[in-house]
C-alpha positions in Angstrom: 33.1 -5.6 11.6 32.6 -7.6 14.5 29.4 -6.1 15.7 28.1 -5.3 11.9 28.4 -9.3 11.3 26.9 -10.3 15.0 23.8 -8.1 14.2 23.6 -9.7 10.8 24.1 -13.0 12.2 21.4 -11.8 14.8 19.1 -11.0 11.8 18.7 -14.6 10.3 18.6 -16.3 13.8 15.4 -14.2 13.7 14.1 -15.0 10.4 15.3 -18.7 11.4 13.4 -19.0 14.2 10.5 -17.3 12.0 10.8 -19.6 9.4 10.9 -23.1 12.0 7.4 -20.9 13.7 5.7 -21.0 10.3 6.0 -24.4 9.7 5.1 -25.4 13.2 2.3 -23.2 12.8 1.2 -23.5 9.2 1.4 -19.9 8.3 2.8 -17.8 5.8 6.8 -17.3 7.0 6.0 -13.5 5.9 3.3 -13.5 9.0 5.6 -15.0 10.9 8.5 -12.7 10.1 6.1 -10.1 11.2 4.8 -11.4 14.6 8.9 -12.6 15.4 10.1 -8.9 14.8 7.1 -7.5 17.1 8.0 -10.1 19.8 11.5 -8.9 19.0 10.5 -5.3 20.0 8.8 -6.2 23.3 11.8 -8.2 24.5 14.1 -6.2 23.7 12.2 -3.2 24.5 12.0 -4.4 27.9 15.4 -5.4 28.5 18.5 -4.5 26.4 16.5 -1.5 24.9 14.5 -0.7 22.1 17.6 0.4 19.8 19.0 -3.4 20.1 18.4 -5.0 17.0 19.5 -1.3 15.3 16.5 -1.2 12.9 17.5 2.2 11.5 21.0 1.3 10.4 21.8 1.7 7.1 22.6 -1.0 5.5 19.2 -2.6 6.9 17.4 -0.2 5.7 18.8 -1.3 2.0 18.4 -4.8 2.6 14.8 -4.4 3.8 14.2 -1.9 0.5 15.8 -3.7 -1.8 13.8 -6.4 -0.9 10.7 -5.0 -1.3 11.4 -3.7 -5.0 12.7 -7.4 -5.7 9.5 -9.2 -4.3 7.1 -6.7 -5.8 8.9 -7.1 -9.2 8.5 -11.2 -8.4 4.9 -10.2 -8.1 4.6 -8.3 -11.3 6.2 -10.9 -13.2 3.9 -13.4 -12.3 1.2 -11.9 -13.6 0.8 -13.6 -17.4 -0.2 -11.0 -20.0 -3.0 -13.3 -21.6 -4.4 -14.1 -18.2 -4.2 -10.3 -17.8 -5.8 -9.5 -21.3 -8.7 -12.3 -20.5 -9.3 -10.7 -17.4 -8.7 -7.2 -16.7 -12.4 -6.3 -16.0 -12.5 -8.5 -13.4 -9.4 -7.3 -11.8 -9.7 -3.3 -12.4 -13.0 -4.4 -10.5 -12.2 -5.6 -7.8 -8.9 -3.6 -7.3 -11.2 -0.3 -7.3 -13.1 -1.9 -5.0 -10.8 -2.9 -3.0 -9.6 0.6 -2.6 -12.6 3.0 -2.8 -14.8 2.2 -0.5 -12.7 1.0 2.3 -10.4 4.2 1.5 -13.0 6.6 2.3 -14.8 4.7 5.3 -11.2 4.5 7.6 -11.0 8.1 6.7 -14.4 8.7 8.0 -13.3 6.6 11.0 -10.6 8.4 11.5 -12.0 11.5 11.3 -15.3 10.8 13.8 -14.4 8.0 15.8 -11.0 9.1 16.6 -10.9 12.7 16.4 -8.2 13.4 14.3 -8.0 15.9 11.6 -9.4 15.8 8.5 -5.8 15.4 6.3 -4.3 12.6 8.9 -7.5 11.1 8.3 -7.5 11.5 4.3 -4.3 9.5 5.2 -4.9 6.8 7.5 -7.8 6.1 5.2 -5.1 5.9 1.4 -2.5 3.5 3.8 -5.6 1.2 5.2 -6.9 0.9 1.7 -3.9 -0.5 0.6 -3.4 -4.3 -0.2 0.6 -5.5 -0.1 1.4 -7.5 -2.9 4.3 -8.3 -0.5 2.4 -10.2 1.3 0.2 -11.6 -0.6 2.2 -13.0 -3.2 4.8 -14.9 -0.7 1.5 -15.7 1.0 0.5 -17.2 -2.8 4.0 -18.4 -3.3 3.7 -20.7 -0.8 1.1 -23.0 -2.2 1.7 -22.3 -5.7 -1.5 -20.3 -6.4 1.1 -17.6 -8.2 1.0 -20.3 -11.3 -2.5 -20.4 -11.9 -5.3 -18.1 -13.2 -6.6 -17.8 -9.7 -3.4 -16.2 -8.2 -2.5 -14.3 -11.0 -5.9 -12.7 -11.6 -5.9 -11.4 -7.8 -2.1 -10.1 -7.9 -3.4 -8.3 -11.1 -6.3 -6.7 -8.7 -3.4 -6.0 -6.1 -1.7 -3.9 -8.7 -4.7 -1.7 -9.5 -5.7 -1.0 -5.7 -2.1 0.1 -5.0 -2.1 2.4 -8.2 -5.0 4.1 -6.5 -2.9 4.2 -2.9 0.0 5.6 -4.9 -1.7 8.0 -7.1 -4.4 9.7 -4.9 -1.3 10.1 -2.2 0.2 12.1 -4.9 -2.5 13.8 -6.0 -3.8 14.8 -2.2 -0.7 15.0 -0.8 2.5 15.8 -3.5 2.4 18.5 -5.6 2.1 17.5 -9.2 6.3 19.3 -10.2 8.7 18.9 -13.8 10.0 15.7 -11.7 7.1 14.2 -11.8 7.0 14.7 -15.3 10.1 13.5 -16.0 9.4 10.3 -14.2 6.0 9.3 -15.9 7.9 9.6 -19.4 10.8 7.6 -17.9 8.3 5.2 -16.9 6.7 5.5 -20.3 10.1 4.3 -22.2 10.2 1.6 -20.0 6.9 0.6 -20.7 7.8 0.5 -24.4 11.6 -0.2 -25.0 12.4 -2.4 -22.3 11.1 -5.6 -23.4 12.8 -5.8 -26.5 16.3 -4.5 -24.8 15.7 -7.8 -22.5 15.2 -10.1 -24.9 18.2 -9.3 -27.1 20.5 -8.9 -24.0 19.3 -12.2 -22.7 19.7 -13.7 -25.5 23.4 -12.8 -26.4 24.8 -12.8 -23.2 22.3 -14.8 -21.1 22.8 -18.5 -19.0 26.2 -17.5 -18.2 28.3 -18.0 -14.9 28.4 -14.0 -14.7 24.6 -13.9 -13.9 23.9 -11.0 -16.0 20.8 -11.2 -15.9 20.4 -10.6 -12.4 22.5 -7.8 -12.7 20.7 -5.7 -15.3 17.2 -6.7 -13.7 18.9 -4.9 -10.5 20.3 -1.9 -12.8 16.8 -1.2 -13.8 14.9 -1.8 -10.8 16.9 0.2 -8.4 17.7 3.1 -11.3 13.8 3.2 -12.0 13.4 2.9 -8.2 15.8 6.2 -7.4 13.9 8.3 -10.0 10.9 7.3 -8.4 12.1 8.6 -4.9 13.6 11.4 -6.7 10.2 12.5 -8.1 8.4 11.9 -5.0 7.0 8.3 -5.4 8.2 5.3 -4.0 10.8 2.8 -5.4 8.3 -0.1 -5.7 5.8 1.4 -7.4 8.2 1.2 -11.1 9.2 -2.3 -9.6 6.0 -3.8 -10.0 5.0 -2.0 -13.4 8.6 -3.5 -14.8 7.8 -7.2 -13.3 4.5 -6.8 -15.4 6.1 -5.2 -18.2 8.7 -8.3 -18.4 5.9 -11.0 -17.3 6.1 -12.2 -21.3 10.0 -12.7 -21.2 11.9 -13.0 -17.5 8.5 -14.3 -16.4 8.6 -18.0 -18.5 12.3 -18.2 -17.2 11.9 -20.5 -14.2 15.4 -20.8 -13.5 16.0 -17.5 -13.6 12.7 -16.4 -11.3 14.1 -19.3 -8.7 17.2 -17.9 -8.5 15.7 -14.5 -7.8 13.3 -15.7 -5.0 16.2 -17.5 -3.3 18.4 -14.4 -3.0 14.9 -12.4 -2.0 13.5 -14.6 0.4 16.3 -16.1 1.6 18.4 -12.9 1.9 16.8 -9.6 1.8 12.6 -10.1 2.9 13.4 -11.3 6.4 14.8 -8.0 6.9 11.9 -6.0 5.5 9.6 -8.3 7.4 11.1 -8.2 10.7 12.0 -4.7 10.6 8.4 -4.0 9.8 6.8 -5.7 13.0 9.9 -4.6 15.1 9.2 -0.7 14.6 5.8 -1.1 15.9 5.8 1.0 18.9 4.2 -1.8 21.6 3.3 0.8 24.2 2.1 3.0 22.5 -0.3 0.5 21.3 -1.2 -0.8 24.7 -1.8 2.9 25.8 -4.4 4.0 23.0 -6.1 0.2 21.7 -9.2 1.8 20.5 -7.3 3.4 17.3 -6.2 -0.3 16.6 -9.8 -1.8 17.1 -11.4 0.9 15.2 -8.9 1.1 12.1 -8.9 -2.9 12.0 -13.0 -3.2 12.2 -13.6 0.2 9.7 -11.3 -1.6 7.5 -12.6 -5.5 7.4 -16.1 -3.5 7.0 -15.2 -2.3 4.0 -13.5 -4.7 2.2 -15.9 -7.2 3.1 -18.9 -4.8 1.5 -16.8 -3.6 -1.5 -14.7 -6.8 -2.6 -17.2 -9.8 -1.9 -20.3 -8.5 -4.0 -17.5 -7.9 -7.1 -16.2 -11.5 -6.7 -19.2 -13.0 -6.5 -20.3 -11.2 -9.2 -17.3 -12.7 -11.7 -18.8 -16.1 -10.2 -16.9 -17.2 -7.2 -18.5 -19.4 -4.6 -18.8 -18.4 -1.1 -15.7 -19.3 -0.1 -13.7 -18.4 -3.1 -15.4 -14.7 -2.5 -14.1 -14.6 1.2 -10.8 -15.2 0.6 -10.4 -13.2 -1.7 -12.0 -10.5 0.0 -9.6 -11.4 3.5 -6.6 -11.4 1.0 -7.2 -8.0 -0.5 -7.5 -7.2 3.0 -4.0 -8.0 4.0 -1.9 -4.5 4.1 1.8 -3.6 4.9 4.0 -2.5 1.8 1.9 0.8 0.8 0.2 1.4 4.0 3.5 1.2 5.9 5.4 3.6 3.1 1.8 5.7 3.5 2.3 6.1 6.9 6.2 7.0 6.5 5.2 9.4 4.1 2.8 11.0 6.5 5.2 10.9 9.7 8.2 12.6 7.7 6.0 15.5 6.5 4.0 16.7 9.8 0.6 15.0 8.2 0.5 12.9 11.0 2.5 12.8 14.9 3.7 10.3 16.1 1.3 8.6 17.8 -1.0 8.7 15.2 1.9 7.0 13.0 2.2 3.9 15.4 -1.9 3.7 15.4 -1.8 3.2 12.2 1.2 0.8 11.0 -0.1 -1.2 14.4 -3.5 -1.6 12.3 -1.7 -1.8 9.0 0.4 -4.5 10.7 -3.0 -6.8 11.9 -4.7 -6.5 8.5 -1.2 -8.6 7.2 -2.0 -11.2 10.2 -5.6 -11.5 11.3 -7.3 -11.2 7.7 -4.6 -13.7 5.9 -4.8 -16.2 9.3 -8.8 -16.2 8.7 -8.7 -17.1 5.5 -6.3 -20.0 5.3 -8.0 -21.4 8.7 -11.6 -21.2 7.3 -11.9 -20.0 3.8 -8.8 -22.0 1.8 -10.2 -23.3 -1.6 -8.1 -26.5 -1.4 -9.6 -27.6 -4.7 -7.7 -24.8 -6.4 -4.3 -25.9 -5.5 -2.2 -26.6 -8.5 -0.5 -29.3 -8.8 3.0 -30.4 -7.8 5.9 -29.0 -10.8 9.2 -30.7 -10.5 11.4 -29.6 -7.6 8.3 -28.3 -5.7 7.0 -31.2 -3.6 3.6 -31.3 -1.5 2.2 -27.8 -2.3 -0.5 -28.5 -0.1 1.4 -29.0 2.3 3.2 -25.3 2.8 2.0 -23.3 5.3 -1.1 -21.5 5.3 -0.5 -18.5 3.7 -1.5 -18.4 0.1 -4.1 -18.3 -2.6 -6.9 -15.5 -3.7 -8.4 -14.7 -6.8 -11.8 -13.8 -7.7 -13.7 -16.0 -10.1 -10.6 -18.8 -9.8 -12.6 -21.9 -9.7 -12.6 -21.9 -13.1 -9.0 -22.5 -13.2 -6.6 -24.8 -11.5 -4.1 -26.3 -13.5 -1.1 -24.4 -13.2 0.1 -22.2 -16.3 
């Protein structure tokens, strides 16, 4: 066990460095963890060896996976049902615009500019069109925009974009089988029955030292995640749906949400974000940088050409529309999942995988940094809540939501 404790301590040491870096540079902690992971990959790859941090150890993959699931659940739980019902047209329009044109544009870039075959190009388009709920939610939470209509609208738009990613990936590459029907039926049952069960269970047994609420939620999330994986889907999809389903109950329990955030942000997501950066093959990217550059340009141009006009249509100012567009350009979670799916099923090779994942990580860093440096809508910063002082002084990594200028107070 000595080696495991030492390895765990080293991972948390990197997480601590990332937190300090995020405060010094005033960037999102998630982005700092990605950059620290990439730096560690370069350093250890040139000295100790590329497997120095053992990123494929089963327990590390479990921590990273559970972190992504819980973070996605929290993002879904932050979506206010009243806001969603009032602004669903806006969220759906931005979400669809964020997926349709970028997926086609990036697929065309892969096929015609890089000479990739048709199916790898389609996979690249799907992966690059995705918006990372994990990055967007973490970034918005650090400023407090997740408590406003502004943030809740863009979280809903992220869901629409990523739903398009998962559905398209399944329709194009995964056969529709009996397992798929079982998974869809289970999702429908969860959507209908889980809110009632949760309210009854929490009313009777909640708010006790046993932390029954957290155990029950983990049972639901990991159980549905296992069913999704068995059916050929991804565990983070039911996590987001469960979060949205329970937004009216769990999402309003601020103490429970804060306890879940502590476990998620403090213990689990450093493994997810740092591992994502560490797995990028820097030598492969250096050997073929054109692919990364072409994909970054194609994704950025397509997102601006599709999301910006829609955000303007729904009443955003130039700065707000650009912020929304750049935040919707942030990829990571579903993009890397789609890339790994393509590698595991022989759709893309290792070189294409490294190029694609490097471009996806670039979209997680570059658009968000630009957005928070030049387009941060500071007039929409929410007022501090008790125990949450000085949100305006937090790292530059948050915000997003079309038409948000109409809402500036916490919900």
